[in-house]
Every structure is written in C-alpha cells, then in structure tokens.
N, C-alpha and C positions, 0 to 999 in steps of 0.2 A: 769103159765105153759110156758116153753120156746118155744114150738112149736106155741102156740097161739100168743105169743108176736112177733114171726117172721112173722106169717101170717098177723098180724095186719098191717104190712108195705104195704100189697097189697090193703088195703081198705081205705087209706087216700085220700078222695075225696074233702075235704074242702079247699077252697082257697080264701083268702081275698087279692085282688090285690091293692098294694100301690106302686106307682112308682114316679119317679121324674118328670113326665110330658111327653108330646109328642112334637116332633119337626119334621118339614118337611125339608128334605135336598134337596137343589137345585143342589149342586155340586155332588151329588150321592156318597159322601165319608163319611164313618162313622169312628169314632174313637173307637177302642177297649179299654177297661179299664183293667189295669193290676190286676190280682188276685194273691196274694202271695202263695196260696195253691189251690189244685184241688177242683173244685166245686162238690157238690153232685147233680148229674143229676137225679132229681126226678119229674120235671114238676111243682114244687112249686116255690114261689117267694122269699123265705127267703133271698137268697144270691143276689138278684137283686134290693132290695129296695134302692131307691135313685139314680138309674141309669136312665138317660133320654132315652126314646124310640124314634126312628125314625119311620115314618109311611109312608106306601104306600096307597094312597087314593083308587085306583081302586080295589085292592083285599081286602081292609079293614084289612090289617095286619100291626102290629107294631113289631119292632125288636130292639135288642141290642146285643152287642158283648163284650166278655171278653176273655182274654187269659193269660196263664202263659207261661213258657218256653217250654212246651210240647204240649199243646192243645189249640184249639180255641173253645170257648163256645158261643152258639147262643141261644138267647131267641126269640121266635116268638109267638105273641098273636093274635089269630083270633077272630074278633067280627062280621064280615060279614057272614051271614048264608050261602050264596052260596059258598063263599070261603072256609068256614069250611067244608061244605059237600064235596067239591072237594078234600080237604086234606084227609078226612076220606075215600073217595073212592079209591084214588090212592097213598096215602102217599106223600112224598116230596123228590125230588131230589135236592141236594145241590152240585153245581159245584164250582171248584176253579181254578184260573189261576194266577200264580205269575207274569206273564209278562205284566199285564195290559190289556190283551185282553180278550174278552168274548168267550173263547173256551171251549166247552163241552167235553174235552178229559179226564177229571179227576174229579170224583165225587162220591157221595154216595147216594143210595136210601134208605130212611127210611120209613118203613111201620108198621102200627099198625093194629092188627086184634083182634076182640073180638071172643072168641071161647067158646063153651059150657063147663060146668064144668067137665063133664065126659071125654071129650077130653083133657081138661087141665090136669086132673089127669093122664091120659095115657101118656101125654107128660112128666110130671114130672118123672114118673116111667121109661120111655124110656131113660131118662137122668141119670138113676141110683139112683134117690131119693127113699128111702124106706119110704113109707107112712103107718101108722097104720090105722085101721078102724076109730079111733077117729080123726086122721088127715083128712081123707076123709070126715067124717061127718061134720067137721068144714068147709072144702072147699065147701061142698054142701049147705051151708047156702046162697050161691050166685049162680045165674043161669049161669053166664059166667065170664070169666077173660080176661084181655087184655094181649097180647104178643107183643113184640116190636122187630123189625128186622132191621139190617143195612147191606147193600150189596154194595160192590165197583162196580162202573160202568166203563167199559172200553170204548175204542174209538168207538167200534161197538155197544154200547148200551147194551151189555150183562152184567149180574150181576154175581159176584162171592162173596163168603162169606167174611166177614170182617176178616182180618188177626188176628191171636191170639196175646195176649199181648207179648210184647218184652221189654227188659230192657229200660226204659226211654220213651217208646211209649205205649199209651193206645189205645185200639180199639175204633172205632166210636160207640156211643150209643145215644139213645134218650128216652125221656119219655113225655107223654102228660096227662094233667089233665083237665077235663071239669069244667067250672065255671058256674055261673048263667047267664052270658052274653057272653060266648064264650068258647074258648079252649086255654090253655097255653101249649107250647111245649118248651122243652130244648134239645139242641143237643150238643154233644161233638165230635169234629173232631180232629184227631191228626195233628199237623203241619207237621210232617215228611211225605214225599212222598216215598213209598216203592214199588219197582218192585217185582213181576209182578202185584201186586194189590195195586196201590197207592191210599190210602184213603185221604191223606192230601194235602194241597196246596203247600207244599214245601217251605213255607215262614218261616221267623224267626222274633222274636220280634223286633219291630222297622221298619219292612218293610211293604209295602202296597201290598195287594193281591186283586184280583177281586173275588167276591163271587156271584154266581147266584142261584136263587131259582126258582123252577119249580114244579107245581102241577096241578092236574086236567086233563081234557081231557077224553080219553076213557080208561076204565079199561082194555079192551082187548088189547089196544095198549101198555099200561104200562107193563102188565103182559103177554107179547107175548110168542109164542111157541119157539122162538129162545133163550129165556132166559135159562141159565144153573142154576138151583136151587140146592143149597146145604144147609146143616144145618149150621146156623151161630154160632157165639161164644156162645150165650145163647139165648134161646127163651122164657125165663121166665121173667115176668114183675117184677119190683121192686128190682132186684138183690137179691131176697130172696134165690133163688137157682141158682147156676152157672153151666152151661153145660161144657163138656170137649171140645166141638167143633167137636167131632168125630161122634156123634149120628146123624143119618140121619133125624129122626123125619118126615118120609114121610107123615104121616097123616096130619100134619100141613102144610107142603109144598104143598100138593096136593090142598089145599084150594086156592092157587094162580094160579093153572093151568087154562089157558084161555079156555081149552076145556071143563072144568067142571064148569066154573063160567060164568054167563051171562055177556055180555058187558054192562057197565054202562057209559053213556056219561055225563060228567059234564063240566062246563066252565073251560077253561084253563087259568092259571095265571102264570106269570113269571116276574122277574125283576132281575137286577144286581146292585151291589153296590160295590164301592171300600172300602176296610177295612184297615185302618192304624193300624197294630198290635202294641200294647203298648210295649214299651221297658222295659227291666228289670231295675227297679230303683236301 
C-alpha cells in the first residue's frame, strides 16, 4: 500500500555506525569533504561511511563536514549521556562567521520535539494532509512521533522561521536518530546568507568559515518569551509530508512557550571550529 510505504520512512530507527575513525584537532580547523550531489538528511550514516570524525572531549561529541556548491552538511554524534540530554532539552544552535571571528550574529536553532500521536495527526491535518481512518489507525501504532524545526537566529537572539526554498538555495533542516550508544544528527545549512533571515555562513567552496556549536543550559532561557515563534517550512519528520510554510500550527508551537513549559537546567556545551569548505573539483 502506498500510504504504508510512505509512513515506513518515519519508523527507521536502526543504525549501524561505521566510520573512518576519530581524530582530535589541535588547530581547531576541519576540512569539509566535497559531495557531488545533495545528501539525504535522514540522521543515518550511509553517506558518511569512510569520513574521519573530529572529536570534542568535554562534550563527548564527534563531528564531520561535507559541502557541495549550495549547502554545508554537518554530522554530529553524541555518546556522552549528559551532553545528549542537554541536546534533547534545548536543541542546538549552530553559528557561522565568514570573517574568521567567533561572532554569534548569524545562526540557526535546530529543535527536535516528540509529540503524542493524536497531536501529530492534528498537525498533519492542519497542514492540509488528508488522512483516512486507515491512515490514522496506522499512525496510532506508535504513541508519539518526532518533529524537527529550524529557525534563523538574529543578532538579538530572536528566532524567525527558516526561509522558504529558493532557486539554488535549500532551507536548513536536520534529523536525529537514536542508536544503542548515543544519538546521530545530520544538519543541512545553506551556504548563502540572505537578508533579512540569513541562515547561512555566506561562504563559498574553497573558503574557510568559523562554525560554532552551542547547546544545553536552561530551557527557559533558550525558549524565552522574547522569541517570535512562527510556523517553519515543515514540522513533519522524515519529509514524508511537506508543509506550505503558511500554516501556524499553534498547538505545536505552544509546546515551546516558556510560560507553559517548566524550566529545565542542563549543562551548557559549546565549541567553535574553523571549517575549510571543499572546493568544487
């Protein structure tokens, strides 16, 4: 059945991690690997096998980079339990600076939320997806589903929805998959920086940009009342259904309202690394 085969994309949780090994970088510079075609951002490792991972000892996180002419792809693997808990509580902010400085003036906040199945069904329907009773019954074989969000961060720390796709520019997205010993995350970030919502570092293949990672701390602080929440490009995991970007989906967004969500304090983690974008061969 076509519907069932589509929904099957939501349930792929297996992951056998094989990679080219770990390396500890003293000069804080990583080399991105050129990819001739866009990667499938699914939180799986199929397109990263053979890539060496750099590692940050304190947060227990390993990472690698790839790029094509349009996007920067980031792989982050969490194996430290406290670091993983911090990521799941607050999501991750990734900042970019093309000038070699560590300035948090341009970035993207990535957030994952597990929501109950009935709320997930309501969100699909709010985005215009027509679900039959059979479809709903299939979805209810699980208690909850993950949704993934990406928001641009401005100079004042406020969030705005990721810009819609434009010719030659793909919006930022991410996916995360749990494994037996941790969590694997894949991120896609457009290289283009666009006003008034610049999601990308503004770099080009062959150039070096500074990339900063920040997660953890207080949920109340991350999801503060000054934040302007809007519906993102798509709130549905796995890209099985794509939203128009115009639906508000307030039920989902209210789950991030600091007035209705208790504050959760986790350890804060952050690090910066220079990334040499691979040139187009």
